[in-house]
Backbone as CSV, one residue per row, in Angstrom:
resi,resn,N_x,N_y,N_z,CA_x,CA_y,CA_z,C_x,C_y,C_z
1,MET,2.522,-12.354,16.940,1.899,-12.826,15.715,0.524,-12.933,16.060
2,ARG,-0.111,-12.843,17.082,-1.433,-12.757,17.383,-1.899,-11.155,17.302
3,SER,-1.118,-10.312,17.667,-1.461,-8.916,17.481,-1.416,-8.685,16.024
4,LEU,-0.625,-9.150,15.257,-0.755,-8.879,13.763,-2.091,-9.351,13.244
5,LEU,-2.621,-10.458,13.835,-3.703,-11.022,13.249,-5.051,-10.033,13.581
6,TYR,-4.946,-9.517,14.794,-5.897,-8.643,15.135,-5.782,-7.493,14.376
7,ILE,-4.548,-6.975,14.117,-4.609,-5.722,13.307,-5.201,-6.063,11.825
8,VAL,-4.783,-7.319,11.311,-5.326,-7.509,10.008,-6.825,-7.433,10.043
9,ALA,-7.476,-8.129,10.965,-8.822,-8.258,11.016,-9.530,-6.806,11.213
10,VAL,-8.948,-6.121,11.935,-9.464,-4.696,12.164,-9.367,-4.064,10.840
11,ILE,-8.492,-3.845,10.155,-8.142,-3.342,8.919,-9.229,-3.971,7.763
12,LEU,-9.542,-5.071,7.866,-10.449,-5.802,7.064,-11.814,-5.175,7.272
13,VAL,-12.104,-5.156,8.646,-13.455,-4.596,9.067,-13.718,-3.113,8.664
14,ILE,-12.588,-2.514,8.812,-12.751,-1.103,8.315,-12.841,-0.872,6.831
15,GLY,-12.017,-1.730,6.149,-12.177,-1.712,4.692,-13.717,-2.130,4.269
16,TRP,-14.335,-3.047,4.926,-15.573,-3.499,4.727,-16.587,-2.318,4.855
17,ALA,-16.405,-1.635,6.170,-17.433,-0.669,6.501,-17.194,0.569,5.531
18,LEU,-16.078,0.820,5.169,-15.890,1.995,4.036,-16.598,1.543,2.880
19,GLY,-16.370,0.421,2.419,-16.775,-0.224,1.163,-18.411,-0.250,1.132
20,VAL,-18.994,-0.642,2.167,-20.368,-0.688,2.352,-21.034,0.820,2.551
21,PHE,-20.583,1.362,3.441,-21.281,2.678,3.987,-20.904,3.894,3.221
22,ALA,-19.398,4.078,3.043,-18.956,5.354,2.536,-19.142,5.252,0.995
23,PHE,-18.619,4.147,0.257,-18.570,4.097,-1.206,-19.738,3.668,-1.696
24,ASN,-20.824,2.996,-0.864,-21.996,2.473,-1.423,-21.714,1.346,-2.436
25,VAL,-20.920,0.383,-2.119,-20.234,-0.766,-3.115,-21.557,-1.700,-2.927
26,THR,-22.100,-2.038,-3.901,-23.191,-2.980,-3.954,-22.911,-4.567,-4.344
27,GLY,-21.736,-4.615,-4.693,-21.400,-5.984,-5.009,-21.130,-6.947,-3.851
28,GLY,-21.239,-8.000,-3.927,-21.082,-8.969,-3.015,-19.737,-9.101,-2.343
29,ILE,-18.767,-8.873,-3.273,-17.297,-9.096,-3.012,-16.766,-8.357,-1.875
30,ILE,-17.471,-7.232,-1.509,-17.119,-6.452,-0.437,-17.404,-7.028,0.986
31,HIS,-18.206,-8.081,1.010,-18.606,-8.862,2.085,-17.607,-9.830,2.304
32,VAL,-16.766,-10.193,1.466,-15.636,-11.232,1.624,-14.658,-10.636,2.751
33,LEU,-14.627,-9.366,2.753,-13.728,-8.853,3.698,-14.195,-9.053,5.228
34,LEU,-15.474,-8.767,5.280,-15.969,-9.155,6.511,-15.960,-10.595,6.887
35,VAL,-16.053,-11.499,6.030,-15.798,-13.086,6.380,-14.460,-13.169,6.644
36,ILE,-13.539,-12.729,6.018,-12.082,-13.074,6.286,-11.802,-12.564,7.650
37,ALA,-12.199,-11.170,7.987,-12.077,-10.592,9.275,-12.503,-11.663,10.288
38,VAL,-13.704,-11.995,10.268,-14.296,-12.698,11.221,-13.448,-14.129,11.401
39,ILE,-13.165,-14.765,10.203,-12.248,-15.939,10.424,-10.995,-15.804,10.994
40,ALA,-10.439,-14.545,10.797,-9.198,-14.331,11.442,-9.246,-14.062,12.863
41,LEU,-10.356,-13.496,13.467,-10.762,-13.349,14.761,-10.889,-14.687,15.434
42,ILE,-11.755,-15.523,14.866,-11.956,-16.786,15.231,-10.579,-17.517,15.489
43,LEU,-9.960,-17.620,14.502,-8.563,-18.440,14.596,-7.841,-17.886,15.755
44,GLY,-7.775,-16.639,15.930,-7.172,-16.023,16.981,-7.434,-16.549,18.251
45,LEU,-8.779,-16.590,18.290,-9.311,-17.118,19.691,-9.090,-18.440,19.992
46,ILE,-9.250,-19.330,18.851,-8.957,-20.605,19.065,-7.354,-21.215,19.296
47,ARG,-6.642,-20.252,18.639,-5.080,-20.418,19.069,-4.893,-19.994,20.432
48,ARG,-5.547,-19.009,20.832,-5.116,-18.521,22.278,-5.496,-19.559,23.366
49,ALA,-6.622,-20.338,23.121,-6.938,-21.347,23.920,-6.157,-22.620,24.160
């Protein structure tokens, strides 16, 4: 389950990077992907401890 959480976080970060840099999306909604990815990583770290 933890590895799935990290895979989802990595996919979200890649999606965010593509949206910001490759497609030059200027809307604020693309940053939601980054926030969700960070939350997923933090939850993974908290659950591991």
